[in-house]
C-alpha positions in Angstrom: 0.0 0.0 0.0 1.2 3.5 -0.8 2.2 5.5 2.3 1.1 9.0 3.2 3.3 11.6 1.5 3.0 14.1 4.5 5.9 16.4 3.6 4.7 16.7 0.0 1.2 17.6 1.2 2.7 20.3 3.5 4.6 21.8 0.6 1.5 21.7 -1.5 -0.6 23.6 1.0 2.1 26.2 1.5 2.5 26.7 -2.2 -1.3 27.3 -2.5 -1.1 29.9 0.3 1.5 31.8 -1.7 -0.4 31.9 -4.9 -2.3 35.2 -5.3 -3.0 35.6 -8.9 -3.8 32.1 -10.2 -7.2 31.1 -11.4 -7.7 28.8 -8.4 -6.7 31.5 -6.0 -9.2 33.9 -7.4 -12.0 31.3 -7.2 -11.1 30.6 -3.6 -11.1 34.2 -2.5 -14.5 33.9 -0.8 -13.2 31.1 1.5 -9.9 32.7 2.4 -9.7 34.7 5.6 -7.1 37.4 5.1 -5.8 38.9 8.3 -8.6 37.3 10.3 -9.4 40.2 12.7 -9.3 42.6 9.6 -12.3 40.6 8.3 -14.4 41.3 11.4 -17.4 43.6 11.2 -18.9 45.9 13.9 -21.6 43.3 14.3 -19.0 40.9 15.7 -19.3 38.6 12.7 -16.5 37.8 10.2 -16.5 37.9 6.4 -14.5 35.6 4.1 -12.1 38.4 3.3 -11.6 42.1 3.8 -14.6 43.9 2.5 -16.8 40.8 2.4 -20.1 40.7 4.3 -20.2 38.9 7.6 -21.5 35.3 7.7 -21.8 32.7 10.4 -19.7 30.3 8.3 -16.6 32.6 8.3 -17.2 33.5 11.9 -16.7 29.9 12.9 -13.6 29.7 10.6 -12.1 32.7 12.4 -12.7 31.1 15.8 -11.3 27.7 14.7 -8.1 29.3 13.3 -7.6 31.4 16.4 -8.3 28.2 18.5 -5.6 26.4 16.6 -3.0 29.1 17.5 -4.3 29.5 21.1 -5.3 33.1 20.3 -9.0 33.2 21.0 -8.2 35.8 23.6 -7.7 38.5 20.9 -11.4 38.3 20.2 -14.2 40.3 21.9 -15.8 37.0 22.7 -19.0 38.6 24.0 -19.4 40.5 20.7 -18.8 37.4 18.5 -21.1 35.3 20.6 -23.9 37.9 20.4 -23.6 38.0 16.6 -24.0 34.2 16.4 -26.8 34.0 18.9 -28.6 36.8 17.1 -29.0 34.6 14.0 -31.2 32.1 15.8 -34.8 32.1 14.6 -38.0 31.6 16.6 -38.3 27.9 15.5 -34.8 27.2 16.8 -33.1 27.2 13.3 -30.2 29.6 12.4 -29.8 31.9 9.5 -26.4 32.2 7.8 -26.4 36.0 7.8 -28.8 39.0 7.7 -30.4 37.8 4.4 -32.0 34.9 6.2 -31.0 31.6 4.5 -31.7 28.7 6.8 -29.8 25.5 6.8 -28.8 22.8 9.3 -25.2 23.7 8.4 -25.8 26.9 10.2 -27.2 25.2 13.2 -24.0 23.2 13.6 -21.8 26.2 13.0 -23.7 28.2 15.6 -23.5 25.5 18.2 -19.9 24.6 17.5 -18.8 28.3 17.6 -20.6 29.1 20.8 -19.3 25.9 22.5 -15.8 26.9 21.6 -16.5 30.4 23.1 -18.2 28.9 26.2 -21.4 30.7 25.4 -24.0 28.1 24.5 -26.1 29.8 27.2 -26.8 32.6 24.8 -29.1 30.5 22.6 -32.2 28.3 23.2 -30.4 25.0 22.9 -33.6 23.0 23.3 -35.2 24.7 20.4 -32.0 24.3 18.3 -32.0 20.6 19.0 -35.7 20.2 18.2 -35.3 22.0 14.9 -32.4 19.7 13.9 -34.5 16.6 14.8 -37.3 18.0 12.6 -34.9 17.6 9.7 -34.5 13.9 10.3 -35.8 11.6 7.5 -37.4 8.2 7.4 -34.1 6.7 6.3 -32.3 7.9 9.4 -30.5 10.7 7.7 -30.8 14.5 7.9 -31.4 17.2 5.3 -30.7 20.9 5.1 -34.3 21.7 6.1 -37.4 19.6 7.1 -38.1 17.3 4.2 -34.8 17.9 2.6 -32.9 14.9 1.0 -30.5 13.0 3.4 -26.9 13.9 2.6 -23.7 13.0 4.4 -22.6 16.6 4.8 -25.8 17.6 6.4 -25.7 14.5 8.6 -22.3 15.4 9.9 -23.7 18.9 10.8 -26.7 17.5 12.6 -24.9 14.7 14.3 -22.1 17.0 15.3 -24.5 19.5 16.8 -26.4 16.8 18.7 -23.1 15.4 20.0 -21.9 18.8 21.3 -25.3 19.4 23.0 -25.4 15.9 24.5 -28.4 14.9 22.4 -27.2 11.9 20.5 -29.6 9.6 22.4 -32.5 11.2 20.5 -31.6 9.6 17.1 -31.8 6.0 15.9 -28.1 5.1 15.7 -28.6 1.8 14.0 -30.9 3.2 11.2 -28.5 6.2 10.6 -25.5 3.9 10.8 -27.0 1.7 8.1 -27.5 4.7 5.8 -23.9 5.9 6.4 -22.2 2.5 6.0 -24.1 2.0 2.7 -22.1 5.0 1.4 -19.0 2.8 1.0 -18.5 1.6 -2.6 -16.4 -1.2 -4.1 -13.3 1.0 -4.4 -13.4 1.5 -0.6 -14.3 5.2 -0.9 -17.4 6.8 0.4 -20.1 8.8 -1.4 -22.4 11.5 0.0 -25.7 9.9 -1.1 -27.0 6.9 -3.1 -25.8 6.4 -6.7 -23.0 9.0 -6.5 -19.3 8.5 -7.1 -17.0 8.2 -4.1 -15.2 11.3 -3.0 -12.3 11.7 -0.5 -14.1 14.5 1.3 -16.7 12.0 2.6 -13.9 10.2 4.4 -14.6 13.0 6.8 -18.3 13.7 6.5 -19.4 10.0 6.8 -16.6 8.7 9.0 -16.9 11.4 11.6 -20.6 10.7 12.0 -20.1 6.9 12.2 -17.6 7.5 15.0 -19.9 9.8 16.9 -22.7 7.2 16.9 -20.2 4.3 17.5 -20.9 2.5 14.2 -17.5 2.9 12.4 -16.9 -0.8 12.7 -19.7 -1.3 10.1 -17.4 -0.2 7.2 -14.1 -1.6 5.8 -11.6 0.8 7.2 -8.6 -0.7 5.4 -10.2 -0.3 2.0 -11.0 3.3 2.9 -7.4 4.0 3.9 -6.2 2.6 0.6 -8.7 4.8 -1.4 -7.5 7.9 0.3 -3.9 7.1 -0.2 -4.5 6.3 -3.9 -5.9 9.8 -4.3 -2.5 11.4 -3.5 -0.2 13.1 -5.9 3.0 11.5 -4.7 5.3 13.7 -6.8 3.8 17.2 -6.3 1.7 16.7 -3.1 -2.0 17.2 -2.5 -5.0 14.9 -2.4 -7.8 14.8 -5.0 -11.4 13.7 -4.8 -10.7 10.5 -6.7 -7.5 8.8 -8.0 -5.8 10.7 -10.9 -7.9 13.9 -10.5 -6.5 17.3 -9.8 -5.6 18.0 -6.2 -6.8 20.9 -4.1 -6.5 22.2 -0.5 -10.1 21.1 0.3 -9.7 17.4 -0.5 -6.2 17.4 1.0 -7.6 18.6 4.3 -10.4 16.1 4.4 -8.2 13.3 3.2 -5.7 13.8 6.0 -8.7 14.3 8.5 -10.1 11.0 7.3 -6.8 9.3 7.9 -6.7 10.8 11.4 -10.1 9.4 12.2 -8.8 6.0 10.9 -5.9 6.3 13.3 -3.3 6.3 10.5 0.2 6.2 12.0 1.9 9.6 12.5 -1.3 11.7 12.0 -2.6 13.7 15.0 -6.0 12.6 16.3 -8.9 14.9 15.3 -12.1 15.4 17.2 -15.0 14.1 15.1 -17.5 16.7 16.4 -15.4 19.9 16.4 -13.1 19.1 13.4 -10.1 20.3 15.4 -7.2 18.4 16.8 -8.1 16.6 20.0 -5.4 18.5 22.0 -6.9 21.8 20.9 -10.5 20.8 21.9 -9.2 19.5 25.3 -7.5 22.8 25.9 -10.5 24.9 25.0 -13.4 22.8 26.2 -11.8 20.9 29.1 -9.0 23.3 30.1 -6.4 20.5 29.7 -3.0 21.8 28.6 -0.8 19.5 26.5 
């Protein structure tokens, strides 16, 4: 089996960070946080770059990045928490920004962000959990809104939010586990919904959910490891969605994150609910210093 080309992947990520004028860099501008605190608005929320509107998604990204570097103290935590809490709707759902789009992604983001800031008390957690559960489908999965199609990405968001709030007992773990393990295809890779091609990113979205509900033993982990490693560019670094496709930072992250969940040798353990290294989560949530 091919081994993880860790050094090559580090070089690949660093090279992408230095590119400012490439086609890929321009397309990724909306997901790049430039200067972090320079992206913050008076509302307390963060935009994806300087001059971009604030959004709950980029606000969580800012908190996560600062958490990684143990710099959350540079934030006006109260201001950020109030921004996130202000996006909760009467039914318990969350909007992504002032324009009002509702999605279970935003429920997860709000709960994760506020948990990292120790301010879950600013929202109605019971209503937030009830809204997430209203998005559960007959197949055990979750959609973006009530009645929405079950999708592995949305399932991670819902299961992650339920895990953080201590509410996993309110779902049918066997039914959901069946839906998730059915995402593994012959190549060993995982897809996001039925009849779709496998994609390395689902090594995170599916696997993290299976771990949180204690059903990860229902898939072939060795075949998944091989699938992820086969998606590497051994010469230039980076990981792609499928073998021999173009590599990008997105799939490189989720490929490595998936290997971490699979306890691949030499890769730091990652928390399946917070998508941060376990030592970072322990430091922030439990106050345990490495």
